[in-house]
ROGU-148513 format. One record per residue (C-alpha): residue number from 1; x negated, y negated, z negated; residue in one letter. Coordinates in nm, 3 decimals, padded with zeros to 5 digits. Layout:
<rs>
<r fikol="NUM" px="X" py="Y" pz="Z" torse="A"/>
...
</rs>
This chain:
<rs>
<r fikol="1" px="04.279" py="-01.764" pz="17.016" torse="M"/>
<r fikol="2" px="04.452" py="-01.472" pz="17.183" torse="G"/>
<r fikol="3" px="04.697" py="-01.194" pz="17.111" torse="F"/>
<r fikol="4" px="04.839" py="-00.864" pz="17.232" torse="L"/>
<r fikol="5" px="05.161" py="-00.846" pz="17.429" torse="L"/>
<r fikol="6" px="05.305" py="-00.494" pz="17.433" torse="R"/>
<r fikol="7" px="05.590" py="-00.418" pz="17.673" torse="I"/>
<r fikol="8" px="05.780" py="-00.093" pz="17.612" torse="L"/>
<r fikol="9" px="05.999" py="00.069" pz="17.878" torse="F"/>
<r fikol="10" px="06.259" py="00.343" pz="17.839" torse="S"/>
<r fikol="11" px="06.577" py="00.468" pz="18.001" torse="G"/>
<r fikol="12" px="06.694" py="00.494" pz="18.359" torse="L"/>
<r fikol="13" px="06.382" py="00.327" pz="18.502" torse="I"/>
<r fikol="14" px="06.158" py="00.397" pz="18.802" torse="V"/>
<r fikol="15" px="05.791" py="00.297" pz="18.829" torse="F"/>
<r fikol="16" px="05.650" py="00.239" pz="19.178" torse="V"/>
<r fikol="17" px="05.272" py="00.174" pz="19.184" torse="P"/>
<r fikol="18" px="05.141" py="-00.012" pz="19.487" torse="S"/>
<r fikol="19" px="04.898" py="00.177" pz="19.708" torse="Q"/>
<r fikol="20" px="04.615" py="-00.062" pz="19.618" torse="D"/>
<r fikol="21" px="04.689" py="-00.031" pz="19.245" torse="G"/>
<r fikol="22" px="04.722" py="-00.407" pz="19.198" torse="H"/>
<r fikol="23" px="05.085" py="-00.409" pz="19.093" torse="Q"/>
<r fikol="24" px="05.353" py="-00.186" pz="18.945" torse="L"/>
<r fikol="25" px="05.716" py="-00.238" pz="19.043" torse="T"/>
<r fikol="26" px="05.956" py="-00.143" pz="18.765" torse="V"/>
<r fikol="27" px="06.317" py="-00.082" pz="18.871" torse="L"/>
<r fikol="28" px="06.610" py="-00.064" pz="18.629" torse="L"/>
<r fikol="29" px="06.882" py="00.132" pz="18.806" torse="L"/>
<r fikol="30" px="07.239" py="00.011" pz="18.828" torse="N"/>
<r fikol="31" px="07.470" py="00.277" pz="18.682" torse="I"/>
<r fikol="32" px="07.841" py="00.182" pz="18.688" torse="P"/>
<r fikol="33" px="08.085" py="00.328" pz="18.439" torse="H"/>
<r fikol="34" px="08.234" py="00.572" pz="18.693" torse="D"/>
<r fikol="35" px="07.908" py="00.718" pz="18.831" torse="H"/>
<r fikol="36" px="07.972" py="01.083" pz="18.924" torse="Q"/>
<r fikol="37" px="07.718" py="01.365" pz="18.902" torse="L"/>
<r fikol="38" px="07.710" py="01.678" pz="19.115" torse="S"/>
<r fikol="39" px="07.877" py="01.890" pz="18.846" torse="D"/>
<r fikol="40" px="08.175" py="01.654" pz="18.834" torse="G"/>
<r fikol="41" px="08.078" py="01.493" pz="18.506" torse="S"/>
<r fikol="42" px="08.046" py="01.115" pz="18.465" torse="T"/>
<r fikol="43" px="07.719" py="00.951" pz="18.369" torse="L"/>
<r fikol="44" px="07.761" py="00.701" pz="18.087" torse="A"/>
<r fikol="45" px="07.718" py="00.338" pz="18.191" torse="E"/>
<r fikol="46" px="07.368" py="00.212" pz="18.113" torse="H"/>
<r fikol="47" px="07.298" py="-00.140" pz="17.986" torse="K"/>
<r fikol="48" px="06.979" py="-00.309" pz="18.114" torse="P"/>
<r fikol="49" px="06.827" py="-00.526" pz="17.841" torse="L"/>
<r fikol="50" px="06.512" py="-00.722" pz="17.763" torse="L"/>
<r fikol="51" px="06.448" py="-00.768" pz="17.390" torse="I"/>
<r fikol="52" px="06.153" py="-00.977" pz="17.271" torse="A"/>
<r fikol="53" px="06.014" py="-00.994" pz="16.916" torse="R"/>
<r fikol="54" px="05.772" py="-01.278" pz="16.851" torse="A"/>
<r fikol="55" px="05.653" py="-01.537" pz="16.604" torse="G"/>
<r fikol="56" px="05.828" py="-01.813" pz="16.796" torse="G"/>
<r fikol="57" px="06.015" py="-01.878" pz="17.119" torse="C"/>
<r fikol="58" px="06.103" py="-02.182" pz="17.328" torse="S"/>
<r fikol="59" px="06.340" py="-02.192" pz="17.624" torse="G"/>
<r fikol="60" px="06.629" py="-01.948" pz="17.655" torse="D"/>
<r fikol="61" px="06.594" py="-01.744" pz="17.337" torse="C"/>
<r fikol="62" px="06.936" py="-01.612" pz="17.230" torse="P"/>
<r fikol="63" px="06.908" py="-01.407" pz="16.914" torse="S"/>
<r fikol="64" px="07.275" py="-01.352" pz="16.823" torse="R"/>
<r fikol="65" px="07.431" py="-01.241" pz="17.154" torse="D"/>
<r fikol="66" px="07.749" py="-01.058" pz="17.051" torse="A"/>
<r fikol="67" px="07.762" py="-00.817" pz="17.347" torse="D"/>
<r fikol="68" px="07.399" py="-00.709" pz="17.307" torse="I"/>
<r fikol="69" px="07.436" py="-00.685" pz="16.929" torse="A"/>
<r fikol="70" px="07.745" py="-00.467" pz="16.949" torse="Q"/>
<r fikol="71" px="07.578" py="-00.238" pz="17.203" torse="F"/>
<r fikol="72" px="07.262" py="-00.194" pz="16.995" torse="L"/>
<r fikol="73" px="07.439" py="-00.178" pz="16.658" torse="F"/>
<r fikol="74" px="07.772" py="-00.021" pz="16.750" torse="A"/>
<r fikol="75" px="07.820" py="00.128" pz="16.402" torse="D"/>
<r fikol="76" px="07.820" py="-00.215" pz="16.237" torse="K"/>
<r fikol="77" px="08.073" py="-00.499" pz="16.217" torse="S"/>
<r fikol="78" px="08.019" py="-00.789" pz="16.457" torse="L"/>
<r fikol="79" px="07.864" py="-01.010" pz="16.191" torse="S"/>
<r fikol="80" px="07.639" py="-00.729" pz="16.069" torse="E"/>
<r fikol="81" px="07.539" py="-00.644" pz="16.427" torse="A"/>
<r fikol="82" px="07.445" py="-01.002" pz="16.514" torse="T"/>
<r fikol="83" px="07.250" py="-01.035" pz="16.189" torse="D"/>
<r fikol="84" px="07.065" py="-00.712" pz="16.275" torse="S"/>
<r fikol="85" px="06.982" py="-00.831" pz="16.625" torse="L"/>
<r fikol="86" px="06.854" py="-01.162" pz="16.491" torse="E"/>
<r fikol="87" px="06.634" py="-00.980" pz="16.240" torse="A"/>
<r fikol="88" px="06.503" py="-00.744" pz="16.510" torse="A"/>
<r fikol="89" px="06.389" py="-01.019" pz="16.746" torse="V"/>
<r fikol="90" px="06.251" py="-01.233" pz="16.459" torse="A"/>
<r fikol="91" px="06.130" py="-01.542" pz="16.648" torse="G"/>
<r fikol="92" px="06.211" py="-01.402" pz="16.996" torse="G"/>
<r fikol="93" px="06.529" py="-01.344" pz="17.196" torse="G"/>
<r fikol="94" px="06.745" py="-01.094" pz="17.383" torse="A"/>
<r fikol="95" px="06.875" py="-01.091" pz="17.741" torse="W"/>
<r fikol="96" px="07.121" py="-00.868" pz="17.924" torse="A"/>
<r fikol="97" px="06.985" py="-00.815" pz="18.276" torse="L"/>
<r fikol="98" px="07.190" py="-00.822" pz="18.596" torse="S"/>
<r fikol="99" px="07.068" py="-00.915" pz="18.942" torse="G"/>
<r fikol="100" px="06.742" py="-01.014" pz="18.773" torse="S"/>
<r fikol="101" px="06.385" py="-01.052" pz="18.897" torse="E"/>
<r fikol="102" px="06.165" py="-01.051" pz="18.586" torse="I"/>
<r fikol="103" px="05.816" py="-01.197" pz="18.600" torse="S"/>
<r fikol="104" px="05.535" py="-01.255" pz="18.352" torse="L"/>
<r fikol="105" px="05.326" py="-01.575" pz="18.343" torse="H"/>
<r fikol="106" px="05.062" py="-01.738" pz="18.129" torse="K"/>
<r fikol="107" px="05.216" py="-01.987" pz="17.893" torse="G"/>
<r fikol="108" px="05.045" py="-02.301" pz="18.022" torse="S"/>
<r fikol="109" px="04.870" py="-02.407" pz="18.341" torse="E"/>
<r fikol="110" px="04.535" py="-02.449" pz="18.168" torse="G"/>
<r fikol="111" px="04.536" py="-02.113" pz="17.992" torse="A"/>
<r fikol="112" px="04.306" py="-01.832" pz="18.113" torse="P"/>
<r fikol="113" px="04.453" py="-01.604" pz="18.377" torse="D"/>
<r fikol="114" px="04.617" py="-01.285" pz="18.259" torse="L"/>
<r fikol="115" px="04.408" py="-00.969" pz="18.303" torse="P"/>
<r fikol="116" px="04.445" py="-00.758" pz="18.617" torse="A"/>
<r fikol="117" px="04.666" py="-00.452" pz="18.617" torse="L"/>
<r fikol="118" px="04.523" py="-00.111" pz="18.531" torse="S"/>
<r fikol="119" px="04.703" py="00.223" pz="18.502" torse="I"/>
<r fikol="120" px="04.559" py="00.484" pz="18.268" torse="R"/>
<r fikol="121" px="04.489" py="00.796" pz="18.473" torse="R"/>
<r fikol="122" px="04.259" py="01.099" pz="18.493" torse="N"/>
<r fikol="123" px="04.234" py="01.163" pz="18.119" torse="V"/>
<r fikol="124" px="04.457" py="01.471" pz="18.102" torse="R"/>
<r fikol="125" px="04.373" py="01.840" pz="18.120" torse="N"/>
<r fikol="126" px="04.645" py="02.095" pz="18.185" torse="G"/>
<r fikol="127" px="05.023" py="02.069" pz="18.182" torse="I"/>
<r fikol="128" px="05.048" py="01.924" pz="17.831" torse="I"/>
<r fikol="129" px="04.823" py="01.680" pz="17.644" torse="P"/>
<r fikol="130" px="04.630" py="01.810" pz="17.345" torse="T"/>
<r fikol="131" px="04.513" py="01.473" pz="17.205" torse="T"/>
<r fikol="132" px="04.661" py="01.127" pz="17.161" torse="S"/>
<r fikol="133" px="04.421" py="00.999" pz="17.427" torse="G"/>
<r fikol="134" px="04.541" py="01.253" pz="17.682" torse="E"/>
<r fikol="135" px="04.900" py="01.161" pz="17.597" torse="R"/>
<r fikol="136" px="04.837" py="00.811" pz="17.735" torse="E"/>
<r fikol="137" px="04.782" py="00.935" pz="18.093" torse="D"/>
<r fikol="138" px="05.042" py="00.775" pz="18.321" torse="F"/>
<r fikol="139" px="05.084" py="01.100" pz="18.514" torse="S"/>
<r fikol="140" px="05.318" py="01.233" pz="18.243" torse="W"/>
<r fikol="141" px="05.583" py="01.007" pz="18.400" torse="V"/>
<r fikol="142" px="05.792" py="01.252" pz="18.604" torse="A"/>
<r fikol="143" px="05.684" py="01.220" pz="18.968" torse="D"/>
<r fikol="144" px="05.967" py="01.241" pz="19.219" torse="L"/>
<r fikol="145" px="05.714" py="01.278" pz="19.499" torse="A"/>
<r fikol="146" px="05.602" py="01.608" pz="19.343" torse="E"/>
<r fikol="147" px="05.951" py="01.729" pz="19.260" torse="I"/>
<r fikol="148" px="06.134" py="01.650" pz="19.585" torse="C"/>
<r fikol="149" px="06.054" py="01.895" pz="19.870" torse="P"/>
<r fikol="150" px="05.986" py="01.616" pz="20.121" torse="D"/>
<r fikol="151" px="05.838" py="01.373" pz="19.864" torse="G"/>
<r fikol="152" px="06.150" py="01.151" pz="19.877" torse="C"/>
<r fikol="153" px="05.963" py="00.831" pz="19.975" torse="P"/>
<r fikol="154" px="06.160" py="00.530" pz="19.857" torse="F"/>
<r fikol="155" px="06.350" py="00.303" pz="20.092" torse="D"/>
<r fikol="156" px="06.169" py="-00.023" pz="20.169" torse="A"/>
<r fikol="157" px="06.471" py="-00.220" pz="20.048" torse="S"/>
<r fikol="158" px="06.358" py="-00.182" pz="19.687" torse="I"/>
<r fikol="159" px="06.078" py="-00.429" pz="19.768" torse="H"/>
<r fikol="160" px="06.300" py="-00.675" pz="19.958" torse="A"/>
<r fikol="161" px="06.342" py="-01.031" pz="19.833" torse="S"/>
<r fikol="162" px="06.682" py="-00.913" pz="19.709" torse="E"/>
<r fikol="163" px="06.695" py="-00.538" pz="19.643" torse="P"/>
<r fikol="164" px="07.032" py="-00.364" pz="19.688" torse="P"/>
<r fikol="165" px="07.247" py="-00.453" pz="19.388" torse="S"/>
<r fikol="166" px="07.433" py="-00.122" pz="19.414" torse="S"/>
<r fikol="167" px="07.108" py="00.053" pz="19.318" torse="L"/>
<r fikol="168" px="06.892" py="-00.196" pz="19.127" torse="V"/>
<r fikol="169" px="07.017" py="-00.395" pz="18.829" torse="A"/>
<r fikol="170" px="06.680" py="-00.562" pz="18.763" torse="A"/>
<r fikol="171" px="06.322" py="-00.554" pz="18.888" torse="R"/>
<r fikol="172" px="06.002" py="-00.636" pz="18.700" torse="F"/>
<r fikol="173" px="05.681" py="-00.652" pz="18.904" torse="V"/>
<r fikol="174" px="05.382" py="-00.613" pz="18.673" torse="L"/>
<r fikol="175" px="05.047" py="-00.751" pz="18.791" torse="R"/>
<r fikol="176" px="04.878" py="-00.759" pz="18.451" torse="S"/>
<r fikol="177" px="04.805" py="-00.524" pz="18.165" torse="G"/>
<r fikol="178" px="04.702" py="-00.169" pz="18.088" torse="N"/>
<r fikol="179" px="04.989" py="00.074" pz="18.161" torse="V"/>
<r fikol="180" px="05.006" py="00.408" pz="17.980" torse="F"/>
<r fikol="181" px="05.242" py="00.677" pz="17.851" torse="T"/>
<r fikol="182" px="05.361" py="00.576" pz="17.506" torse="Y"/>
<r fikol="183" px="05.552" py="00.891" pz="17.414" torse="S"/>
<r fikol="184" px="05.657" py="01.229" pz="17.551" torse="L"/>
<r fikol="185" px="05.986" py="01.414" pz="17.531" torse="A"/>
<r fikol="186" px="06.020" py="01.595" pz="17.200" torse="R"/>
<r fikol="187" px="06.116" py="01.959" pz="17.261" torse="I"/>
<r fikol="188" px="06.124" py="02.134" pz="16.927" torse="G"/>
<r fikol="189" px="05.826" py="02.071" pz="16.701" torse="P"/>
<r fikol="190" px="05.567" py="02.118" pz="16.977" torse="N"/>
<r fikol="191" px="05.464" py="01.957" pz="17.303" torse="V"/>
<r fikol="192" px="05.633" py="02.159" pz="17.575" torse="T"/>
<r fikol="193" px="05.652" py="02.132" pz="17.955" torse="P"/>
<r fikol="194" px="05.976" py="02.095" pz="18.147" torse="V"/>
<r fikol="195" px="06.077" py="02.245" pz="18.480" torse="H"/>
<r fikol="196" px="06.303" py="02.114" pz="18.755" torse="F"/>
<r fikol="197" px="06.593" py="02.286" pz="18.926" torse="K"/>
<r fikol="198" px="06.943" py="02.211" pz="19.050" torse="R"/>
<r fikol="199" px="07.212" py="02.120" pz="18.802" torse="L"/>
<r fikol="200" px="07.425" py="02.414" pz="18.915" torse="D"/>
<r fikol="201" px="07.131" py="02.650" pz="18.859" torse="G"/>
<r fikol="202" px="07.128" py="02.771" pz="19.219" torse="N"/>
<r fikol="203" px="06.832" py="02.767" pz="19.456" torse="G"/>
<r fikol="204" px="06.463" py="02.770" pz="19.377" torse="S"/>
<r fikol="205" px="06.307" py="02.567" pz="19.101" torse="E"/>
<r fikol="206" px="06.015" py="02.336" pz="19.169" torse="S"/>
<r fikol="207" px="05.664" py="02.463" pz="19.085" torse="P"/>
<r fikol="208" px="05.602" py="02.117" pz="18.933" torse="Y"/>
<r fikol="209" px="05.600" py="02.168" pz="18.557" torse="S"/>
<r fikol="210" px="05.448" py="01.953" pz="18.281" torse="Q"/>
<r fikol="211" px="05.525" py="01.751" pz="17.970" torse="A"/>
<r fikol="212" px="05.717" py="01.435" pz="18.059" torse="I"/>
<r fikol="213" px="05.714" py="01.078" pz="17.933" torse="A"/>
<r fikol="214" px="06.012" py="00.918" pz="17.761" torse="T"/>
<r fikol="215" px="05.852" py="00.577" pz="17.690" torse="W"/>
<r fikol="216" px="05.591" py="00.387" pz="17.893" torse="V"/>
<r fikol="217" px="05.395" py="00.089" pz="17.762" torse="A"/>
<r fikol="218" px="05.196" py="-00.196" pz="17.911" torse="A"/>
<r fikol="219" px="04.944" py="-00.378" pz="17.689" torse="D"/>
<r fikol="220" px="04.851" py="-00.727" pz="17.804" torse="V"/>
<r fikol="221" px="04.560" py="-00.902" pz="17.631" torse="S"/>
<r fikol="222" px="04.660" py="-01.269" pz="17.639" torse="V"/>
<r fikol="223" px="04.374" py="-01.517" pz="17.598" torse="S"/>
<r fikol="224" px="04.596" py="-01.823" pz="17.554" torse="G"/>
<r fikol="225" px="04.836" py="-01.915" pz="17.277" torse="G"/>
<r fikol="226" px="05.162" py="-01.804" pz="17.440" torse="D"/>
<r fikol="227" px="05.319" py="-01.602" pz="17.722" torse="I"/>
<r fikol="228" px="05.618" py="-01.678" pz="17.942" torse="Q"/>
<r fikol="229" px="05.882" py="-01.434" pz="18.072" torse="I"/>
<r fikol="230" px="06.106" py="-01.559" pz="18.354" torse="V"/>
<r fikol="231" px="06.436" py="-01.414" pz="18.480" torse="D"/>
<r fikol="232" px="06.527" py="-01.534" pz="18.830" torse="T"/>
<r fikol="233" px="06.874" py="-01.445" pz="18.959" torse="K"/>
<r fikol="234" px="06.878" py="-01.304" pz="19.313" torse="Y"/>
<r fikol="235" px="07.220" py="-01.451" pz="19.389" torse="A"/>
<r fikol="236" px="07.137" py="-01.819" pz="19.351" torse="D"/>
<r fikol="237" px="06.775" py="-01.853" pz="19.233" torse="G"/>
<r fikol="238" px="06.871" py="-01.987" pz="18.890" torse="T"/>
<r fikol="239" px="06.617" py="-01.918" pz="18.619" torse="Q"/>
<r fikol="240" px="06.589" py="-01.877" pz="18.246" torse="R"/>
<r fikol="241" px="06.267" py="-01.829" pz="18.054" torse="S"/>
<r fikol="242" px="06.123" py="-01.744" pz="17.716" torse="M"/>
<r fikol="243" px="05.785" py="-01.881" pz="17.612" torse="T"/>
<r fikol="244" px="05.672" py="-01.659" pz="17.326" torse="L"/>
<r fikol="245" px="05.405" py="-01.709" pz="17.061" torse="T"/>
<r fikol="246" px="05.259" py="-01.426" pz="16.852" torse="P"/>
<r fikol="247" px="05.366" py="-01.329" pz="16.502" torse="D"/>
<r fikol="248" px="05.135" py="-01.336" pz="16.201" torse="T"/>
<r fikol="249" px="04.991" py="-01.001" pz="16.310" torse="N"/>
<r fikol="250" px="04.880" py="-01.147" pz="16.642" torse="G"/>
<r fikol="251" px="05.129" py="-00.968" pz="16.866" torse="K"/>
<r fikol="252" px="05.441" py="-01.005" pz="17.076" torse="V"/>
<r fikol="253" px="05.658" py="-00.702" pz="17.153" torse="E"/>
<r fikol="254" px="05.905" py="-00.671" pz="17.440" torse="V"/>
<r fikol="255" px="06.139" py="-00.376" pz="17.503" torse="A"/>
<r fikol="256" px="06.277" py="-00.331" pz="17.855" torse="V"/>
<r fikol="257" px="06.563" py="-00.084" pz="17.820" torse="L"/>
<r fikol="258" px="06.821" py="00.081" pz="18.045" torse="N"/>
<r fikol="259" px="07.006" py="00.311" pz="17.807" torse="L"/>
<r fikol="260" px="07.359" py="00.441" pz="17.757" torse="P"/>
<r fikol="261" px="07.539" py="00.372" pz="17.430" torse="P"/>
<r fikol="262" px="07.346" py="00.536" pz="17.147" torse="F"/>
<r fikol="263" px="07.354" py="00.588" pz="16.774" torse="M"/>
<r fikol="264" px="07.055" py="00.626" pz="16.544" torse="P"/>
<r fikol="265" px="06.974" py="00.942" pz="16.353" torse="Q"/>
<r fikol="266" px="06.845" py="00.955" pz="16.000" torse="S"/>
<r fikol="267" px="06.553" py="01.174" pz="16.106" torse="S"/>
<r fikol="268" px="06.378" py="01.278" pz="16.429" torse="P"/>
<r fikol="269" px="06.550" py="01.531" pz="16.653" torse="F"/>
<r fikol="270" px="06.358" py="01.859" pz="16.649" torse="T"/>
<r fikol="271" px="06.584" py="02.084" pz="16.856" torse="G"/>
<r fikol="272" px="06.579" py="02.166" pz="17.226" torse="T"/>
<r fikol="273" px="06.718" py="01.878" pz="17.433" torse="P"/>
<r fikol="274" px="06.982" py="01.933" pz="17.699" torse="G"/>
<r fikol="275" px="06.949" py="01.902" pz="18.076" torse="I"/>
<r fikol="276" px="06.843" py="01.564" pz="18.213" torse="G"/>
<r fikol="277" px="07.149" py="01.514" pz="18.433" torse="K"/>
<r fikol="278" px="07.083" py="01.143" pz="18.486" torse="H"/>
<r fikol="279" px="06.772" py="01.234" pz="18.689" torse="F"/>
<r fikol="280" px="07.000" py="01.288" pz="18.990" torse="E"/>
<r fikol="281" px="07.035" py="00.908" pz="19.016" torse="S"/>
<r fikol="282" px="06.668" py="00.854" pz="19.103" torse="Y"/>
<r fikol="283" px="06.712" py="01.025" pz="19.441" torse="Y"/>
<r fikol="284" px="06.948" py="00.745" pz="19.550" torse="D"/>
<r fikol="285" px="06.640" py="00.526" pz="19.604" torse="L"/>
<r fikol="286" px="06.500" py="00.757" pz="19.873" torse="A"/>
<r fikol="287" px="06.495" py="00.669" pz="20.242" torse="Q"/>
<r fikol="288" px="06.692" py="00.985" pz="20.308" torse="D"/>
<r fikol="289" px="06.858" py="01.087" pz="19.981" torse="P"/>
<r fikol="290" px="06.927" py="01.460" pz="19.948" torse="P"/>
<r fikol="291" px="07.281" py="01.576" pz="19.881" torse="A"/>
<r fikol="292" px="07.370" py="01.544" pz="19.513" torse="A"/>
<r fikol="293" px="07.391" py="01.919" pz="19.458" torse="E"/>
<r fikol="294" px="07.041" py="01.967" pz="19.606" torse="E"/>
<r fikol="295" px="06.871" py="01.733" pz="19.359" torse="R"/>
<r fikol="296" px="06.639" py="01.886" pz="19.101" torse="L"/>
<r fikol="297" px="06.668" py="01.773" pz="18.739" torse="V"/>
<r fikol="298" px="06.461" py="01.848" pz="18.425" torse="P"/>
<r fikol="299" px="06.525" py="02.146" pz="18.197" torse="Y"/>
<r fikol="300" px="06.331" py="02.223" pz="17.879" torse="A"/>
<r fikol="301" px="06.060" py="02.485" pz="17.915" torse="G"/>
<r fikol="302" px="05.781" py="02.563" pz="18.160" torse="A"/>
<r fikol="303" px="05.850" py="02.678" pz="18.516" torse="A"/>
<r fikol="304" px="05.806" py="03.043" pz="18.599" torse="A"/>
<r fikol="305" px="05.441" py="03.097" pz="18.690" torse="G"/>
<r fikol="306" px="05.325" py="02.769" pz="18.531" torse="A"/>
<r fikol="307" px="04.976" py="02.773" pz="18.375" torse="P"/>
<r fikol="308" px="04.949" py="02.871" pz="18.012" torse="S"/>
<r fikol="309" px="04.913" py="02.597" pz="17.751" torse="Y"/>
<r fikol="310" px="04.807" py="02.559" pz="17.390" torse="S"/>
<r fikol="311" px="05.038" py="02.518" pz="17.094" torse="E"/>
<r fikol="312" px="05.023" py="02.146" pz="17.012" torse="V"/>
<r fikol="313" px="05.258" py="01.977" pz="16.769" torse="T"/>
<r fikol="314" px="05.440" py="01.667" pz="16.890" torse="W"/>
<r fikol="315" px="05.331" py="01.463" pz="16.589" torse="Q"/>
<r fikol="316" px="04.962" py="01.544" pz="16.637" torse="S"/>
<r fikol="317" px="04.950" py="01.353" pz="16.968" torse="I"/>
<r fikol="318" px="05.185" py="01.076" pz="16.847" torse="H"/>
<r fikol="319" px="05.003" py="00.946" pz="16.536" torse="P"/>
<r fikol="320" px="05.205" py="00.679" pz="16.360" torse="Q"/>
<r fikol="321" px="04.937" py="00.415" pz="16.403" torse="E"/>
<r fikol="322" px="04.949" py="00.465" pz="16.781" torse="A"/>
<r fikol="323" px="05.327" py="00.462" pz="16.834" torse="V"/>
<r fikol="324" px="05.447" py="00.235" pz="16.553" torse="W"/>
<r fikol="325" px="05.653" py="-00.059" pz="16.675" torse="S"/>
<r fikol="326" px="05.814" py="-00.323" pz="16.453" torse="D"/>
<r fikol="327" px="06.061" py="-00.400" pz="16.731" torse="L"/>
<r fikol="328" px="06.167" py="-00.040" pz="16.798" torse="L"/>
<r fikol="329" px="06.193" py="00.024" pz="16.427" torse="N"/>
<r fikol="330" px="06.422" py="-00.277" pz="16.384" torse="A"/>
<r fikol="331" px="06.634" py="-00.165" pz="16.681" torse="L"/>
<r fikol="332" px="06.650" py="00.189" pz="16.537" torse="R"/>
<r fikol="333" px="06.485" py="00.317" pz="16.853" torse="L"/>
<r fikol="334" px="06.188" py="00.469" pz="16.671" torse="D"/>
<r fikol="335" px="06.041" py="00.734" pz="16.896" torse="V"/>
<r fikol="336" px="06.227" py="01.061" pz="16.844" torse="G"/>
<r fikol="337" px="06.512" py="00.920" pz="16.633" torse="R"/>
<r fikol="338" px="06.800" py="00.838" pz="16.871" torse="T"/>
<r fikol="339" px="07.077" py="01.060" pz="17.002" torse="L"/>
<r fikol="340" px="06.935" py="01.011" pz="17.352" torse="S"/>
<r fikol="341" px="06.647" py="01.235" pz="17.242" torse="E"/>
<r fikol="342" px="06.896" py="01.523" pz="17.242" torse="Q"/>
<r fikol="343" px="06.895" py="01.505" pz="17.622" torse="L"/>
<r fikol="344" px="06.599" py="01.492" pz="17.857" torse="L"/>
<r fikol="345" px="06.610" py="01.127" pz="17.963" torse="C"/>
<r fikol="346" px="06.277" py="01.059" pz="18.131" torse="P"/>
<r fikol="347" px="06.188" py="00.760" pz="18.345" torse="P"/>
<r fikol="348" px="06.046" py="00.847" pz="18.685" torse="S"/>
<r fikol="349" px="05.785" py="00.736" pz="18.936" torse="Q"/>
<r fikol="350" px="05.788" py="00.755" pz="19.314" torse="G"/>
<r fikol="351" px="05.621" py="00.663" pz="19.640" torse="Q"/>
<r fikol="352" px="05.633" py="00.302" pz="19.765" torse="P"/>
</rs>
């Protein structure tokens, strides 16, 4: 007995590896509807969600939540949207996250312990990957410590028993699984680096330049017959949980999302995405956040003076068998197919 749990992360999310490598803190940022950027524009409100697709679920397993359904399937009627959400989760469930501490546990006391955490590193060469294996290197997650002139170490409050609600909508501390880059930003038909500079275009750009991740995954090999996900509310300690069993293919899929409203496209976006304005929000986590207009954000294309790189097509390092997901397909979040792909919307990593 045993199965694979795959957790997929995308959106306005920060990954903070511990110094000893034993855990990975995942922060879903809190973005209110009136969040202002340095150019005066407003960042669309993001909705933190946890969506689980499984063979079966016990506990708190809502599958027809109207608010979640209408957010994910905004182009459908309410009844069609709730039907679509129910079909997407199959035997699982869907939660909206707010003031949430998410944790992962083995399904029963007598089950084997979950495997230790590992983060896939040191398999890349150069500023873009040239193989699917290189694409999995975690270092493609944009590193704020490399982009920010002083490294922008994060404030210790993100690890407090109750992180600041003005910044963090939900936190998920991973202590199990193999963490890797699932997909990279699609910039035209090829794999292309990005560069970082101020939104107003003034000042110097960062020498940090590489391809960047848009989705991160964690694969957990579960030896028992089920897995439990728990949401504990910071405000009062109340809990809800899903205990999930695998589908007939021997897997459970979970998507942890922090995205703005989106609509699906009929085919993958193959143009040049716009500036990643939302990246300004990550600097708010720093001990000493720089002024908004000083924050560097991602633009398509390599930095001036960046090393040369080969011509590698995006599809060649994202083979369908490696990045296929029944859950993402059902949610119409297939890699490369949503309107969010028209902007650079990378998650980030930073110093603890």
